[in-house]
BAZA-859988 format. One record per residue (C-alpha): residue number from 1; residue in three letters; x, y, z. Coordinates in Angstrom, 2 decimals. Each point is the difference from the previous one (the first is absolute). Example, Ala and Ser with C-alpha at 12.3 -4.5 7.8 and 13.67 -1.06 7.14 Angstrom:
// BAZA-859988
+-----+------+---------+---------+---------+
:  nr : rest :      px :      py :      pz :
+-----+------+---------+---------+---------+
:   1 :  Ala :   12.30 :   -4.50 :    7.80 :
:   2 :  Ser :    1.37 :    3.44 :   -0.66 :
+-----+------+---------+---------+---------+
// end
This chain:
// BAZA-859988
+-----+------+---------+---------+---------+
:  nr : rest :      px :      py :      pz :
+-----+------+---------+---------+---------+
:   1 :  Met :  -35.91 :   50.11 :   19.05 :
:   2 :  Pro :   -1.10 :   -3.78 :   -2.01 :
:   3 :  Arg :   -3.63 :   -0.01 :    0.15 :
:   4 :  Tyr :   -0.23 :   -3.20 :    2.22 :
:   5 :  Ser :    2.21 :    1.52 :    2.70 :
:   6 :  Leu :   -2.00 :    3.32 :   -0.40 :
:   7 :  His :   -3.11 :   -2.06 :    0.49 :
:   8 :  Leu :    1.44 :   -2.11 :    2.62 :
:   9 :  Ser :    1.10 :    3.39 :    1.97 :
:  10 :  Ser :   -3.64 :    1.16 :   -0.31 :
:  11 :  Met :   -1.91 :   -3.18 :    1.40 :
:  12 :  Asn :    2.24 :    0.00 :    3.02 :
:  13 :  His :   -0.51 :    3.59 :    1.00 :
:  14 :  Leu :   -3.68 :   -0.61 :   -0.51 :
:  15 :  Asn :    0.29 :   -3.25 :    2.45 :
:  16 :  Thr :    1.61 :    2.16 :    2.44 :
:  17 :  Phe :   -2.39 :    2.68 :    0.01 :
:  18 :  Leu :   -2.87 :   -2.64 :    0.32 :
:  19 :  Arg :    1.57 :   -2.13 :    3.21 :
:  20 :  Thr :    1.54 :    3.60 :    1.34 :
:  21 :  Asp :   -1.63 :    3.35 :   -0.90 :
:  22 :  Phe :   -3.44 :   -1.27 :   -0.91 :
:  23 :  Leu :   -0.90 :   -2.69 :    2.24 :
:  24 :  Phe :    1.76 :    1.81 :    3.30 :
:  25 :  Ser :   -0.23 :    3.34 :   -0.27 :
:  26 :  Ala :   -2.39 :    2.54 :    1.46 :
:  27 :  Arg :    0.56 :    2.36 :   -2.26 :
:  28 :  Tyr :   -1.99 :   -2.73 :   -3.10 :
:  29 :  Arg :   -2.56 :   -1.08 :    3.21 :
:  30 :  Val :   -3.09 :    1.35 :   -1.74 :
:  31 :  Trp :    1.04 :   -0.99 :   -3.32 :
:  32 :  Arg :   -0.12 :   -3.60 :    1.16 :
:  33 :  His :   -3.15 :    0.09 :    1.57 :
:  34 :  Val :   -1.85 :    1.89 :   -2.76 :
:  35 :  Ile :    2.18 :   -3.21 :   -2.72 :
:  36 :  Tyr :   -1.00 :   -2.15 :    2.11 :
:  37 :  Trp :   -4.26 :    0.92 :    0.97 :
:  38 :  Ser :    0.26 :   -0.04 :   -4.25 :
:  39 :  Phe :    1.60 :   -3.28 :   -0.58 :
:  40 :  His :   -3.05 :   -1.38 :    2.88 :
:  41 :  Val :   -2.53 :    1.98 :   -1.72 :
:  42 :  Met :    0.22 :   -1.47 :   -3.31 :
:  43 :  Ile :    1.24 :   -3.85 :    1.43 :
:  44 :  Trp :   -3.54 :    0.02 :    1.86 :
:  45 :  Ala :   -1.76 :    1.52 :   -2.92 :
:  46 :  Ala :    1.33 :   -2.90 :   -2.38 :
:  47 :  Phe :   -1.00 :   -2.29 :    2.85 :
:  48 :  Trp :   -3.88 :    0.57 :    0.23 :
:  49 :  Met :    0.03 :   -0.19 :   -3.61 :
:  50 :  Thr :    1.22 :   -3.11 :   -0.13 :
:  51 :  Met :   -2.45 :   -1.33 :    2.67 :
:  52 :  Gly :   -2.40 :    0.83 :   -2.71 :
:  53 :  Ser :   -1.30 :    3.86 :    0.69 :
:  54 :  Ser :   -2.66 :    1.68 :   -2.37 :
:  55 :  Val :    1.78 :    3.61 :    0.14 :
:  56 :  Ser :    2.54 :    0.90 :   -2.29 :
:  57 :  Tyr :    4.11 :   -0.15 :    1.14 :
:  58 :  Gly :   -0.30 :    4.08 :   -0.10 :
:  59 :  Arg :   -3.01 :   -0.17 :    2.93 :
:  60 :  Gln :    2.21 :   -2.63 :    1.82 :
:  61 :  Leu :    2.35 :    2.14 :    0.62 :
:  62 :  Phe :   -2.01 :    2.84 :    0.73 :
:  63 :  Asn :   -1.99 :   -1.96 :    2.55 :
:  64 :  Gln :    3.81 :   -1.04 :    1.44 :
:  65 :  Ser :    0.72 :    3.63 :   -0.24 :
:  66 :  Leu :   -2.40 :    0.97 :    2.65 :
:  67 :  Trp :    1.04 :   -2.99 :    2.15 :
:  68 :  Val :    3.64 :    1.31 :    0.31 :
:  69 :  Pro :   -0.65 :    2.58 :    3.28 :
:  70 :  Val :   -1.50 :   -3.16 :    1.88 :
:  71 :  Phe :    2.72 :   -2.30 :   -0.94 :
:  72 :  Ile :    2.30 :    2.45 :    1.55 :
:  73 :  Leu :   -2.11 :    0.70 :    3.28 :
:  74 :  Phe :   -0.39 :   -3.17 :    0.61 :
:  75 :  Ser :    4.13 :   -1.81 :   -1.27 :
:  76 :  Tyr :    2.34 :    3.21 :    1.29 :
:  77 :  Pro :   -1.17 :   -0.56 :    3.40 :
:  78 :  Leu :    0.91 :   -3.44 :    0.09 :
:  79 :  Val :    2.85 :    1.26 :   -2.26 :
:  80 :  Tyr :    2.11 :    2.74 :    1.69 :
:  81 :  Gly :   -1.14 :   -1.71 :    3.32 :
:  82 :  Ala :   -0.17 :   -3.60 :    1.06 :
:  83 :  Ile :    2.72 :   -0.65 :   -2.47 :
:  84 :  Pro :    2.70 :    1.90 :    1.12 :
:  85 :  His :   -1.04 :    0.20 :    3.66 :
:  86 :  Leu :   -1.35 :   -3.61 :    0.68 :
:  87 :  Leu :    0.70 :   -2.75 :   -2.30 :
:  88 :  Leu :    4.00 :    1.11 :   -0.76 :
:  89 :  Lys :    0.70 :    0.85 :    3.98 :
:  90 :  Gly :   -1.49 :   -3.42 :    0.27 :
:  91 :  Lys :   -3.52 :    0.51 :    1.46 :
:  92 :  Val :   -1.25 :   -2.43 :   -1.75 :
:  93 :  Ser :   -3.35 :   -1.43 :    1.93 :
:  94 :  Leu :   -0.39 :    3.86 :    0.25 :
:  95 :  Phe :   -0.38 :    0.62 :   -4.01 :
:  96 :  Phe :   -2.01 :   -3.23 :   -0.55 :
:  97 :  Leu :   -2.49 :    2.02 :    2.61 :
:  98 :  Val :    0.02 :    2.95 :   -1.48 :
:  99 :  Ile :   -0.43 :   -1.31 :   -3.79 :
: 100 :  Leu :   -3.27 :   -1.85 :    1.19 :
: 101 :  Ala :   -1.05 :    2.95 :    2.07 :
: 102 :  Trp :    0.28 :    2.43 :   -3.00 :
: 103 :  Gly :   -1.31 :   -2.45 :   -2.19 :
: 104 :  Gly :   -3.41 :    0.22 :    1.85 :
: 105 :  Val :    0.39 :    3.84 :   -0.40 :
: 106 :  Gly :    0.48 :   -0.41 :   -3.51 :
: 107 :  Leu :   -3.55 :   -1.26 :   -0.37 :
: 108 :  Phe :   -1.45 :    3.23 :    1.54 :
: 109 :  Ile :    2.31 :    2.09 :   -2.51 :
: 110 :  Asp :   -1.43 :   -2.55 :   -3.07 :
: 111 :  Ser :   -2.99 :    0.59 :    0.72 :
: 112 :  Gly :   -0.27 :    3.49 :    1.02 :
: 113 :  Tyr :    1.89 :    0.91 :   -2.90 :
: 114 :  Arg :   -1.88 :   -1.36 :   -2.94 :
: 115 :  Ser :   -2.83 :    0.54 :    1.78 :
: 116 :  Tyr :    0.42 :    3.84 :    0.64 :
: 117 :  Ile :    2.36 :    1.55 :   -2.33 :
: 118 :  Tyr :    0.76 :   -3.04 :   -3.06 :
: 119 :  Ile :   -4.00 :   -0.31 :   -0.53 :
: 120 :  Pro :   -1.04 :    2.92 :   -0.01 :
: 121 :  Leu :    2.73 :    1.13 :   -2.60 :
: 122 :  Gln :   -0.77 :   -1.79 :   -2.39 :
: 123 :  Glu :   -3.73 :    0.74 :    0.43 :
: 124 :  Ala :    0.84 :    3.24 :   -0.01 :
: 125 :  Met :    2.01 :   -0.37 :   -3.33 :
: 126 :  Gly :   -3.29 :   -1.93 :   -1.71 :
: 127 :  Leu :    2.01 :   -3.37 :   -0.42 :
: 128 :  Asp :   -1.69 :   -3.27 :   -0.29 :
: 129 :  His :    1.67 :   -3.24 :    1.05 :
: 130 :  Ile :    0.20 :    1.18 :    3.61 :
: 131 :  Leu :    1.28 :   -2.28 :    3.29 :
: 132 :  Pro :   -3.23 :   -0.69 :    3.00 :
: 133 :  Arg :   -0.04 :    1.35 :    2.82 :
: 134 :  Gly :    1.66 :   -2.12 :    3.15 :
: 135 :  Pro :    2.25 :   -2.25 :    0.81 :
: 136 :  Leu :    1.67 :   -1.09 :   -3.36 :
: 137 :  Ala :    2.55 :   -3.16 :    0.49 :
: 138 :  Ser :    1.91 :    0.79 :   -4.14 :
: 139 :  Cys :    0.66 :    4.23 :    1.62 :
: 140 :  Tyr :    1.38 :   -1.52 :    3.77 :
: 141 :  Leu :    2.05 :   -2.12 :   -1.70 :
: 142 :  Cys :    1.25 :    2.07 :   -2.39 :
: 143 :  Met :    1.04 :    2.76 :    2.58 :
: 144 :  Thr :    1.52 :   -2.56 :    2.54 :
: 145 :  Thr :    2.16 :   -1.23 :   -2.78 :
: 146 :  Ser :    1.21 :    3.62 :   -1.36 :
: 147 :  Ala :    1.35 :   -0.03 :    3.89 :
: 148 :  Ala :    2.20 :   -2.97 :   -0.50 :
: 149 :  Ser :    2.11 :    0.56 :   -2.81 :
: 150 :  Pro :    0.87 :    3.57 :    1.28 :
: 151 :  Met :    0.92 :   -1.49 :    3.52 :
: 152 :  Ile :    2.23 :   -2.60 :   -1.70 :
: 153 :  Ile :    1.96 :    2.39 :   -1.94 :
: 154 :  Lys :    0.59 :    2.31 :    3.27 :
: 155 :  Phe :    0.86 :   -3.07 :    1.80 :
: 156 :  Phe :    2.79 :   -1.46 :   -2.83 :
: 157 :  Lys :    0.96 :    3.65 :    0.12 :
: 158 :  Leu :    0.55 :    0.79 :    3.50 :
: 159 :  Leu :    1.95 :   -3.28 :    0.24 :
: 160 :  Thr :    2.22 :    0.82 :   -3.12 :
: 161 :  Ile :    0.37 :    3.24 :    1.91 :
: 162 :  Lys :    0.65 :   -1.66 :    3.47 :
: 163 :  Gln :    2.68 :   -2.55 :   -1.49 :
: 164 :  Arg :    1.21 :    2.54 :   -2.25 :
: 165 :  Asp :    0.62 :    2.46 :    3.24 :
: 166 :  Trp :    1.53 :   -2.61 :    1.81 :
: 167 :  Met :    2.37 :   -1.24 :   -2.76 :
: 168 :  Leu :    1.40 :    3.53 :    0.04 :
: 169 :  Val :    0.33 :   -0.29 :    3.81 :
: 170 :  Gln :    2.06 :   -3.17 :    0.01 :
: 171 :  Gln :    2.39 :    1.53 :   -2.69 :
: 172 :  Glu :    0.56 :    3.24 :    1.90 :
: 173 :  Lys :    0.76 :   -2.37 :    2.81 :
: 174 :  Ile :    2.30 :   -1.66 :   -2.02 :
: 175 :  Thr :    1.92 :    2.73 :   -1.45 :
: 176 :  Ala :   -0.07 :    1.82 :    3.44 :
: 177 :  Glu :    1.34 :   -3.17 :    1.48 :
: 178 :  Leu :    3.17 :    0.39 :   -2.64 :
: 179 :  Gln :    0.33 :    3.25 :    0.23 :
: 180 :  Leu :    0.62 :   -0.75 :    3.79 :
: 181 :  Leu :    2.34 :   -2.95 :   -1.18 :
: 182 :  Lys :    1.96 :    1.65 :   -2.25 :
: 183 :  Ala :    0.44 :    3.31 :    2.72 :
: 184 :  Gln :    1.45 :   -2.70 :    2.29 :
: 185 :  Val :    2.98 :   -1.02 :   -2.06 :
: 186 :  His :    2.22 :    2.32 :    0.27 :
: 187 :  Pro :    0.39 :    1.79 :    3.18 :
: 188 :  Gln :    3.37 :   -1.36 :    1.87 :
: 189 :  Phe :    1.61 :   -0.05 :   -3.83 :
: 190 :  Leu :   -0.85 :    4.06 :    0.36 :
: 191 :  Phe :    1.44 :   -0.39 :    3.49 :
: 192 :  Asn :    3.04 :   -1.44 :   -0.64 :
: 193 :  Thr :    1.00 :    2.33 :   -3.06 :
: 194 :  Leu :   -0.85 :    3.39 :    2.12 :
: 195 :  Asn :    2.30 :   -1.50 :    2.27 :
: 196 :  Ser :    2.59 :   -0.68 :   -2.57 :
: 197 :  Ile :   -0.60 :    3.45 :   -1.71 :
: 198 :  His :    0.42 :    1.39 :    3.40 :
: 199 :  Ser :    3.40 :   -2.04 :    0.61 :
: 200 :  Phe :    1.40 :    1.07 :   -3.67 :
: 201 :  Ser :   -1.01 :    3.83 :    0.95 :
: 202 :  Arg :    1.51 :   -0.21 :    2.94 :
: 203 :  Asn :    3.26 :   -0.71 :   -1.32 :
: 204 :  Asp :   -0.36 :    2.38 :   -3.09 :
: 205 :  Ser :    0.39 :   -2.63 :   -2.25 :
: 206 :  Ser :   -0.61 :    0.46 :   -3.80 :
: 207 :  Lys :   -2.70 :   -2.73 :   -0.51 :
: 208 :  Thr :   -2.49 :    2.13 :    1.88 :
: 209 :  Pro :   -1.27 :    1.92 :   -2.36 :
: 210 :  Gly :   -0.74 :   -3.30 :   -2.63 :
: 211 :  Leu :   -1.68 :   -2.24 :    3.38 :
: 212 :  Ile :   -2.69 :    2.84 :    0.53 :
: 213 :  Leu :   -0.30 :    0.32 :   -3.82 :
: 214 :  Lys :   -0.81 :   -3.32 :   -0.20 :
: 215 :  Leu :   -1.71 :   -0.50 :    2.91 :
: 216 :  Ser :   -2.16 :    2.92 :   -0.93 :
: 217 :  Ser :   -0.64 :   -2.15 :   -3.05 :
: 218 :  Leu :   -1.18 :   -2.87 :    1.72 :
: 219 :  Leu :   -2.37 :    2.13 :    2.65 :
: 220 :  Ser :   -1.36 :    1.35 :   -3.40 :
: 221 :  Tyr :   -1.07 :   -3.41 :   -1.89 :
: 222 :  Met :   -1.45 :   -0.96 :    3.78 :
: 223 :  Leu :   -2.00 :    3.04 :    0.64 :
: 224 :  Tyr :   -1.37 :    0.76 :   -3.83 :
: 225 :  Asp :    1.13 :   -2.41 :   -2.76 :
: 226 :  Cys :   -1.51 :   -3.53 :    1.95 :
: 227 :  Lys :   -3.59 :    1.70 :    0.69 :
: 228 :  Ala :   -0.05 :   -2.07 :   -3.42 :
: 229 :  Gly :   -1.49 :   -3.39 :   -0.14 :
: 230 :  Glu :    2.77 :   -0.56 :   -1.79 :
: 231 :  Val :    3.66 :    1.37 :   -0.86 :
: 232 :  Arg :    2.34 :   -0.64 :   -2.99 :
: 233 :  Leu :    2.24 :   -2.69 :    0.94 :
: 234 :  Glu :    2.66 :    1.89 :   -1.26 :
: 235 :  Lys :   -0.61 :    2.69 :    2.36 :
: 236 :  Glu :   -0.71 :   -2.61 :    2.92 :
: 237 :  Leu :    3.54 :   -1.42 :   -0.70 :
: 238 :  Glu :    1.88 :    3.25 :   -0.21 :
: 239 :  Val :   -1.36 :    0.83 :    3.62 :
: 240 :  Met :    1.25 :   -3.57 :    1.07 :
: 241 :  Lys :    3.35 :    0.76 :   -1.33 :
: 242 :  Asn :    0.44 :    3.62 :    1.53 :
: 243 :  Tyr :   -1.17 :   -1.71 :    3.54 :
: 244 :  Val :    2.49 :   -2.73 :   -0.43 :
: 245 :  Asn :    2.69 :    2.59 :   -1.00 :
: 246 :  Leu :   -0.95 :    2.22 :    3.10 :
: 247 :  Glu :    0.19 :   -2.55 :    2.07 :
: 248 :  Lys :    3.34 :   -1.63 :   -1.14 :
: 249 :  Glu :    1.14 :    3.09 :    0.75 :
: 250 :  Arg :   -0.87 :   -0.03 :    3.40 :
: 251 :  Tyr :    1.63 :   -3.24 :    0.66 :
: 252 :  Gly :    3.24 :    1.00 :   -2.53 :
: 253 :  Asn :    2.46 :   -2.34 :   -0.53 :
: 254 :  Thr :   -1.07 :   -2.65 :    1.80 :
: 255 :  Ile :   -2.83 :   -1.08 :   -2.14 :
: 256 :  Glu :    0.17 :   -1.10 :   -3.62 :
: 257 :  Val :   -2.83 :    0.24 :   -2.79 :
: 258 :  Ser :   -0.98 :   -1.70 :   -2.70 :
: 259 :  Trp :   -2.81 :    1.62 :   -2.39 :
: 260 :  Ser :   -0.83 :   -1.77 :   -2.90 :
: 261 :  Val :   -3.53 :    0.71 :   -2.04 :
: 262 :  Glu :   -1.05 :   -2.42 :   -3.19 :
: 263 :  Gly :   -2.46 :    0.03 :   -2.69 :
: 264 :  Asn :   -2.57 :    2.84 :   -1.42 :
: 265 :  Thr :   -0.98 :    2.20 :    3.59 :
: 266 :  Lys :   -1.95 :    2.53 :   -2.93 :
: 267 :  Asp :   -3.36 :    0.24 :    0.09 :
: 268 :  Lys :   -0.41 :   -2.11 :    2.89 :
: 269 :  Phe :   -1.91 :    1.14 :    3.22 :
: 270 :  Ile :   -0.65 :   -1.31 :    3.33 :
: 271 :  Ser :   -1.52 :    1.47 :    3.43 :
: 272 :  Pro :    2.55 :    1.85 :    2.06 :
: 273 :  Leu :    2.54 :   -0.23 :    2.42 :
: 274 :  Leu :   -0.45 :   -3.94 :   -0.17 :
: 275 :  Ile :    3.65 :   -0.75 :   -0.13 :
: 276 :  Leu :    1.30 :    2.05 :    2.55 :
: 277 :  Pro :    0.03 :   -1.36 :    3.13 :
: 278 :  Phe :    1.75 :   -3.43 :   -0.54 :
: 279 :  Leu :    2.54 :    2.26 :   -0.69 :
: 280 :  Glu :   -0.81 :    2.16 :    3.18 :
: 281 :  Asn :    0.01 :   -4.01 :    1.56 :
: 282 :  Ala :    2.90 :   -0.85 :   -1.32 :
: 283 :  Phe :    2.41 :    3.42 :    1.14 :
: 284 :  Asn :   -2.21 :    0.32 :    3.53 :
: 285 :  Tyr :   -0.04 :   -4.38 :    0.85 :
: 286 :  Gly :    2.90 :   -0.68 :   -2.11 :
: 287 :  Ile :    2.69 :    1.60 :   -0.84 :
: 288 :  Ser :   -0.38 :    2.05 :    3.29 :
: 289 :  Glu :    0.58 :   -3.08 :    1.55 :
: 290 :  Lys :    3.59 :   -0.90 :   -1.03 :
: 291 :  Ile :    2.92 :    0.70 :    0.93 :
: 292 :  Asp :    2.51 :   -1.06 :   -3.08 :
: 293 :  Lys :   -0.50 :    1.09 :   -3.05 :
: 294 :  Ser :   -3.34 :    0.41 :   -1.44 :
: 295 :  Trp :   -1.66 :   -0.31 :   -3.23 :
: 296 :  Leu :   -3.46 :    0.56 :   -1.45 :
: 297 :  Ser :   -0.51 :   -1.45 :   -3.67 :
: 298 :  Val :   -3.26 :    1.32 :   -1.80 :
: 299 :  Asp :   -1.03 :   -1.65 :   -3.52 :
: 300 :  Leu :   -3.11 :    0.83 :   -2.20 :
: 301 :  Asp :   -1.21 :   -1.73 :   -3.20 :
: 302 :  Val :   -3.38 :    1.07 :   -1.52 :
: 303 :  Arg :   -0.83 :   -2.51 :   -2.92 :
: 304 :  Ala :   -3.48 :    0.06 :   -2.06 :
: 305 :  Asp :   -1.66 :    1.55 :    3.08 :
: 306 :  Thr :    1.45 :   -1.43 :    2.35 :
: 307 :  Leu :    2.44 :    1.57 :    2.82 :
: 308 :  Arg :    2.24 :   -2.51 :    1.89 :
: 309 :  Cys :    1.69 :    2.29 :    2.60 :
: 310 :  Lys :    3.35 :   -2.37 :    2.20 :
: 311 :  Ile :    1.11 :    1.89 :    3.63 :
: 312 :  Val :    2.54 :   -1.52 :    1.34 :
: 313 :  Asn :    2.01 :    1.48 :    2.79 :
: 314 :  Ser :    2.60 :   -1.18 :    2.68 :
: 315 :  Lys :   -1.11 :   -0.21 :    3.99 :
: 316 :  Asn :    1.31 :   -1.44 :    3.18 :
: 317 :  Glu :   -0.61 :   -4.19 :    0.06 :
: 318 :  Phe :   -1.05 :    0.70 :    3.83 :
: 319 :  Val :   -2.44 :    2.93 :   -0.24 :
: 320 :  Pro :   -3.41 :   -1.62 :   -1.67 :
: 321 :  Tyr :   -1.85 :    2.68 :   -2.99 :
: 322 :  Ala :   -2.41 :    2.01 :    0.66 :
: 323 :  Glu :   -2.56 :   -1.66 :   -2.89 :
: 324 :  Asn :   -3.08 :    0.63 :    1.73 :
: 325 :  Gly :    0.87 :    3.41 :    0.67 :
: 326 :  Thr :   -2.69 :    3.04 :    0.15 :
: 327 :  Gly :    1.48 :    1.23 :   -3.89 :
: 328 :  Ile :    0.13 :   -3.38 :   -1.24 :
: 329 :  Thr :   -3.64 :   -0.97 :    1.62 :
: 330 :  Asn :   -1.05 :    3.29 :   -1.42 :
: 331 :  Val :    1.53 :   -0.80 :   -4.01 :
: 332 :  Lys :   -1.98 :   -4.10 :    0.01 :
: 333 :  Lys :   -3.38 :    1.71 :    0.99 :
: 334 :  Arg :    0.58 :    2.75 :   -3.32 :
: 335 :  Leu :    1.00 :   -2.96 :   -1.90 :
: 336 :  Glu :   -3.45 :   -2.13 :    0.82 :
: 337 :  Phe :   -1.84 :    3.42 :   -0.59 :
: 338 :  Ile :    1.92 :    1.24 :   -3.17 :
: 339 :  Tyr :    1.29 :   -3.63 :   -1.88 :
: 340 :  Pro :   -2.32 :   -2.25 :    1.22 :
: 341 :  Asp :    1.26 :   -3.57 :   -1.81 :
: 342 :  Arg :    2.31 :    2.28 :   -1.46 :
: 343 :  Tyr :    2.91 :   -0.23 :    1.84 :
: 344 :  Glu :    2.56 :   -2.73 :    1.96 :
: 345 :  Leu :    1.93 :    1.33 :    3.07 :
: 346 :  Lys :    3.24 :   -2.04 :    1.41 :
: 347 :  Phe :    1.91 :    0.12 :    3.10 :
: 348 :  Asn :    2.96 :   -2.27 :    0.61 :
: 349 :  Asp :    2.19 :    0.68 :    3.57 :
: 350 :  Glu :    3.39 :   -1.88 :   -1.28 :
: 351 :  Gly :    1.99 :    0.90 :    3.18 :
: 352 :  Asn :    2.38 :    2.29 :   -1.20 :
: 353 :  Phe :   -2.46 :    1.84 :   -2.21 :
: 354 :  Phe :   -3.59 :    0.42 :   -1.25 :
: 355 :  Val :   -1.60 :   -0.22 :   -3.35 :
: 356 :  Val :   -3.18 :    1.19 :   -0.63 :
: 357 :  Ser :   -1.31 :   -1.00 :   -4.07 :
: 358 :  Leu :   -3.36 :    1.99 :   -1.16 :
: 359 :  Leu :   -1.75 :   -0.71 :   -2.77 :
: 360 :  Ile :   -2.67 :    2.49 :   -1.42 :
: 361 :  Lys :   -2.51 :    0.07 :   -3.03 :
: 362 :  Leu :    0.12 :    3.54 :   -0.73 :
: 363 :  Glu :   -2.64 :   -0.56 :   -3.01 :
: 364 :  Gly :   -3.52 :    1.29 :    0.59 :
: 365 :  Ser :   -1.08 :    4.02 :    1.19 :
: 366 :  Leu :    1.91 :    2.78 :   -0.99 :
: 367 :  Thr :   -1.30 :    2.50 :    1.68 :
: 368 :  Thr :   -0.14 :    3.86 :   -2.02 :
: 369 :  Gly :    0.67 :    1.47 :    3.31 :
: 370 :  Ala :    2.58 :   -1.78 :   -0.24 :
: 371 :  Glu :    1.26 :    0.55 :   -3.71 :
: 372 :  Ala :   -1.21 :    4.03 :    0.77 :
: 373 :  Ile :    2.52 :    0.62 :    2.98 :
: 374 :  Leu :    2.93 :   -1.93 :   -1.18 :
: 375 :  Ala :   -0.23 :    0.28 :   -4.32 :
: 376 :  Gln :    3.68 :    0.53 :   -0.06 :
: 377 :  Pro :    2.48 :   -3.07 :    0.02 :
: 378 :  Ile :    2.90 :   -0.22 :    2.55 :
: 379 :  Lys :    3.56 :   -0.69 :   -1.51 :
: 380 :  Tyr :    1.75 :   -1.90 :    2.63 :
: 381 :  Glu :    3.27 :   -2.53 :    0.05 :
: 382 :  Thr :   -0.01 :   -2.96 :    0.61 :
: 383 :  Ala :    2.99 :   -0.07 :    2.50 :
: 384 :  Leu :    0.61 :    2.33 :    3.25 :
: 385 :  Ser :    2.76 :    2.57 :   -0.09 :
: 386 :  Ala :    3.19 :   -0.75 :    1.95 :
+-----+------+---------+---------+---------+
// end
């Protein structure tokens, strides 16, 4: 691996660790607090040095370290109480009242700590330049501002977690809705196909085993492969072809089918079961209503990561086409979810035939799940068998 790539990979791992594990994981909570208060002590020691302190920087570090317990005592009730239970729950007025009340309590905490612990400890150690007893504005200011920093950090941390959880909920909601939409695609098809197989089986037809095998392949695809966000386009086209073959067997010689695939379909991925509902509609609401010889034409073309699909089927000119049926409505929703601003869908009712034109830009998300599940390329013919 090149040195630059190794360095970039290391930086990415470090960035991910800091943003996820270290900042949000309970595993590193103690380390977060130790590092924060260490920086806090060093910064305040440097601040007092710039303000003209008469003692050394090392002495300032020592003095500030002695104040850390007081900083924690004063700030943590606000950080873990007022921020999550008042401010983030919209109780702003009560939050500011608590801040004011706790600020008054801080006067006694500051004065009591210096008078009974901080100053006696320094006197016992024989140190010079000891602060006087009684109220001291500089110490009170240091204590209150020491509470402000962790409060701000806690607020934005909890806000970030809240937004992240909301986004996860929205993502899960969309995923659940997409799964529901996919689940509604094929009930009518399964019902019709099972009826056809039942009819063939009663007549002891030699076609029955082949039909069962094709149906089994389709069910396997719908139940297992479609769990992935994307599948290989070749696999999707094969499923479409098997579906058309099954329906062709059901209608027998009363239908003529034309199937054409052009362009490079390899290494292309698509959300599963997007085009199948248009084929179902063609059979259920178009061809099934035709009295004379019916026909279906399916033309697919893939150029420069753009899929163009045109499905034309004959229909009874006196029967309106179910353009807004449940299956088509579901597909429209899925297209909006998955390919926003990356698709075009048009319907044209020409009286004795109906046209569906779909364009999808396939570039973008190549999911690892789809690649892992369907790693084997599928070979298929570009024309239906007779």
